[in-house]
N, C-alpha and C positions, 0 to 999 in steps of 0.2 A: 243297548244300555238307555236309561232313564234319568236326565237329568230334569233340576228342579234348582233354580237360581232366585223367583221371584217368591223370595222370602228367608227360611233357611236354605243352607245349600244342602241339597243332598241329591246323590251320584250312585245309581245301582246299574251293577252290571251281573246279567243274569239272576236279578233280584236280589240280588246281598248288597249291601253298602262300602261303596270303596272310599268313602270321606276320611282322610284324618282327622285326626283331634289337633295335632299338631299344628300348629298357626301359619308358619310356613308354608310346608306341603300341601295345606288348606287353600292359601294365598292361589298358589300354582294350579293348584285342583281346578278352582273357580273360575282361573282366566281363560283355564281349556276349555272346562265345559261350558263358558258363554260364546266360546268359539267353536263350538263343537265342527268336526271333518273341515275346520282350516286350519290352516298353519298360522300358531303362534311365533314369532320370534325370539330367538335367544335373549333380545336385547329387552326387548317387551318384559320376558319374565324376570331378568336383571330389575329392571327400573321399578317392578312389580315391588320386589321383595327388599330391593333396598333405595331406592331413590337414584339422585345422583352421584352418590358419592357411595357405589360399590365396594366390597374390600376385592384385594386382590385373587384369592380363594373364590369369588362371586361362582365361575364359570362352573368349578369344580363341586360345591356345595349343592348349586341347581341339580347339577348332577345325580350326585348323592337324594337329594329329592325325588324326583324322578325314577329313581332306584324303588323308593320308599312306594309312592304309589303305584308301582309293579306288582311290586311283592305283595298289597293289597289286592289289586287287581287279578294277580295269578290265586289267591287263595279264592275269589270270588267264581273264578272258571273249573274250580276243580270238581270234576263228576260230573265235566259235558264232553264233549267229543270228543275235546283235545284238536280240534283243527284251529283253533281262535285262540290265538297265545296273549300275552301278555304283553307283548311288544309289537302285535297287531294292533294292539287294541290304545296303546300309547306310543304312535310313532315318533321315532329319530328321523328328522330328514334334514337335508343343507339348509341349515338356519335355525333350526326353528324345532319344536315338537308340534304333534298332530294328535287330540285325542278322536279317536276312531269311534261314535253309534251305535253304528250296523245300522243303521236305519231305525235306532229308536228314537225314543217320544223326549222332545224338550220343551218345557211351559214358556222360554223366551220367544219359540217358533211357533206356538199355538198359538200363543197372544198375536204375535203378527197377523198370523195368519186370519185369527176372527177378528181381529180389528182392523184388516184390511178389506174384507168384506164389509164391515158395518160401513166404513165408508163409503163403500160403491155404492151401498144399500140409500144412504143418506145423500148419495149425487145422482140417482136415481128415484128421490122422493116418495124413498120407498121407506118410510119411519117405524113401523112394528117390527120390520126384521131388522131395522139399522139398532133398535134399542135392544132388542136380544143377541143380534152377534156382540154387539161391543157390551153390556153385561154380561155375557158369557167370557169375554176377554177377561173383565177387569174380576170376575173371580177366579182365574187362576192367581192373583195375587191373595201371599198370607200375611206380608209385612212388604215391610223394606226389601229391596233386592240385595241381596248379598246381608241380608241381617245379622247372621252370627258369624262374617268372615272379619278379621281384622284386616281394611283393605289399607294398600297402597297408591301411588300415582295412577294406576293403569285401571284399578276396580274400584277407586274413587270416583273417575271420568265416567266410567262405564254405569255407576249405582245412577249420577245424575242423569245420565242419557236417558236409561230406563223408566228414571223419576219423571220424564219430560211426556215419553210415550204414553205411560201411564196417563197423566194427567188432560193427555188431548183424549184418550180415549175416554175419560173420564167427563172432561167436557162435552165432547160432541154427543154421547149417551144420554146427557141433560139435554143436553138439544133436540134430540129426537123426541123425547118425554116431552117435552113442551109441544115440539111439534102435535104431540099425540094428545091434549090437552089435559096430563098429569100434574098438571100445577100445583094443587094441594099435598099432593104426593111427595112432590121433589123439595117442599120445606123444610123438613127438619133437617137435611142430607146439606142442604144449602147452607145454612145455619151454621151449620158444622165446618163446613168449608170455606166460607170466605171468613169465618175466626181462623181460619189454617193458614190459608191464604191471602193477609191483609190487604196483599195491592193486586190480588190476579182481577184486572177490570172485566173479565168473560163471565166471571163465574158473580163477580157483584153482578151484573148486568142480566145475568139471568134469574139469582136470586129475585131482582127489584121485578122483573117481569114478573114471575113466580104468585110475588105478593101481590102484586097491581091485577093480577087475573082474579087472586079470592076474593080482591075487595078489600086490601090492606092496602090503600093507595099510600096514607100516611106514611106507613113505617117503607115502602118501597123506597118514598123522597128520602127518608131518613139515612137509609144502607147508602145510597148516592152519597150524602151531607158528610159521613162517615168515613167512604171509602178518600175522596176529595180531601178532607183534613188529612188523613193517612199520608197522600199521596204526594203534597204537597209540606209538610214537615220531615218524610222518611225522604224522598227522592228531589223535593224541588220540584214537581209536575203538574200540571193539570191534568183531569182526566180528558181521555181522548174524546175527537168528535162525534166519533158515532155513541158514547155514554152519556154525554150531552143532549143529544140529541133523544135519545132514551128518557134521557129526566125532563125536558120539553114535554114529549107525547102525553108522560105521565099528570106534569101540571095539568096540561090542555083537558086533558080528559075527564070529563064527569064520573064522581066517586061512583055511581054504578056501571061504571064503564068498565071495572075490572073485573065484573066477575062474569064468570063463562069464558069458552074456548077461544072465544072468535071476539077478545077486547080490542077498541082499535086503538089501540098502541103500536108503536112505529116497529115489532118482534126483531123486524133485519136490522137494526141498529146493534142488536145483542151480537151480530155472526162476528163483527168486524170488534168490538166492543172493547175486548184484552187479550187478542192473541200477540201483544207483544212481550216476549219472554221475560224481556229486561224486567219488566216491573211485575215479576213475581217473585214476591217474598217470604218468607214463610215465618209465623208467630215464632 
């Protein structure tokens, strides 16, 4: 089985799509696919479909959706050796259901694997490998997770969780690129990111550093002032100590100090400048 959820939902068994078009069965498959090879409790599926006020027929209706999914799976299995049945793929277990991927692919698992390799490479100081692995992990995303699924409580929560993992990988990939002196290459990307994540301090700190190292000291300081104004207005907060330290370092540096990979700015200040997730607000 091949599972993609980092964008549009796509689940294939034997190379054939088993993704339903009806919204409710689609929600069921999405939650099962995200947790492939793990039991998803009936209670979680019911909450996903109907929230806190399920109908009395919720369990029966859920069973109907499972039967519809098994019909799609059975069609996909036609022409195989017959040893694997629809009930082997979508398994009923005490208290819930399990989607058996039979060792197939999952873009979420591959993302986690590659991102983990990237984080370990950063810890080891191997920034070229870190940047490459994290870039490969991020390339698995074709849009927001479950982009074409009308999510309920469970999927909305999982979508937010997955977005946080993507943003963390993005942050660390940019950090690795900065370590490699790719500041000019990052400017266009960071311009978009700081507009999208208006209160994410780490991205703003990275943008400030990339601008300063590109000889654009005044613009780097402008980024700080805009961020501070947004934080104070929207959240009633001042920038973090690390970001203020970075601003002072840029202020104290001469205009020429920003040019080149080894600009004498406190780059380490960026690392802790904005990892506080409570300050992440989308534009």
